Residue, then its C-alpha position, 0 to 999 in steps of 0.5 A: x500499500x503506498x503512503x503518497x498523498x492523494x492529489x485531491x485531499x492531501x492526506x495519506x488516509x485518503x490515499x489508502x482509501x483510493x487504493x482500497x476503491x481501485x482494488x475493490x474495483x480491480x477484484x470485481x472486474x477479475x470476477x466479472x471476467x471469470x464469470x464471462x469465460x466460464x459462460x463462454x465455455x459452457x456456451x461453446x460446449x452447448x453449440x458444439x452438441x447442437x452442431x453435432x446433432x446436425x452432423x451426418x451420421x458416418x462410421x468416421x463422424x461418429x467417432x469424431x463427434x464423440x471426441x469433439x463432445x468430450x473435449x468441448x465440455x472438458x474445457x469448461x470443466x477444466x476451467x472450473x477446477x483451475x478457478x478453484x485451485x489451491x495453489x498457482x501450480x494446480x491453477x496453471x495445470x487446470x488452465x493448460x488443460x483447458x488449452x489442450x482441450x480447446x486445441x483438441x476441440x479444434x482438431x475434432x472440428x477440423x475433421x468434421x468437415x464432409x457432407x455438411x449443408x451450408x448452415x451446418x458449415x457456418x456453425x462449424x466454422x464459427x465453433x472452429x474460430x471460437x475454439x482457437x480463440x479459446x485456446x489463445x485466451x487460455x495461452x495468454x492466461x498461462x503467459x500472464x500467470x507466469x509473468x506475474x510469478x516471475x515479477x513477484x520473485x524479483x521484487x521478494 
């Protein structure tokens, strides 16, 4: 906590109150981003299931569809685990699993491209884009978490 004087009141107590308010706002922003990502992963899994219901049934697509359903649902499940992690290592392991499952989802979606009507192809393309975006988001979370840990070690 800083003991610099506030520009508006000039007292250290006012500065501490401003920092507390800023900290509360940051926590609220973090909570909102967590909830948004949790909702986004659930939405992705639901949309994936809707896509699977419209996919033609072939020997190859049945296996690929099962794998896609597992991977798309696992993204959100791993995110819940990571969010509830007790340590940074557990958190990174969970987020790493989210990234891996997003990558797997993109893989299975890329294989399910045969015999789709125009509407299903658009949905597949949108889901593929979302899987890639989720993979990038989780990769960025990993990078930022590691960078913050290194910065913390340097200041300690």
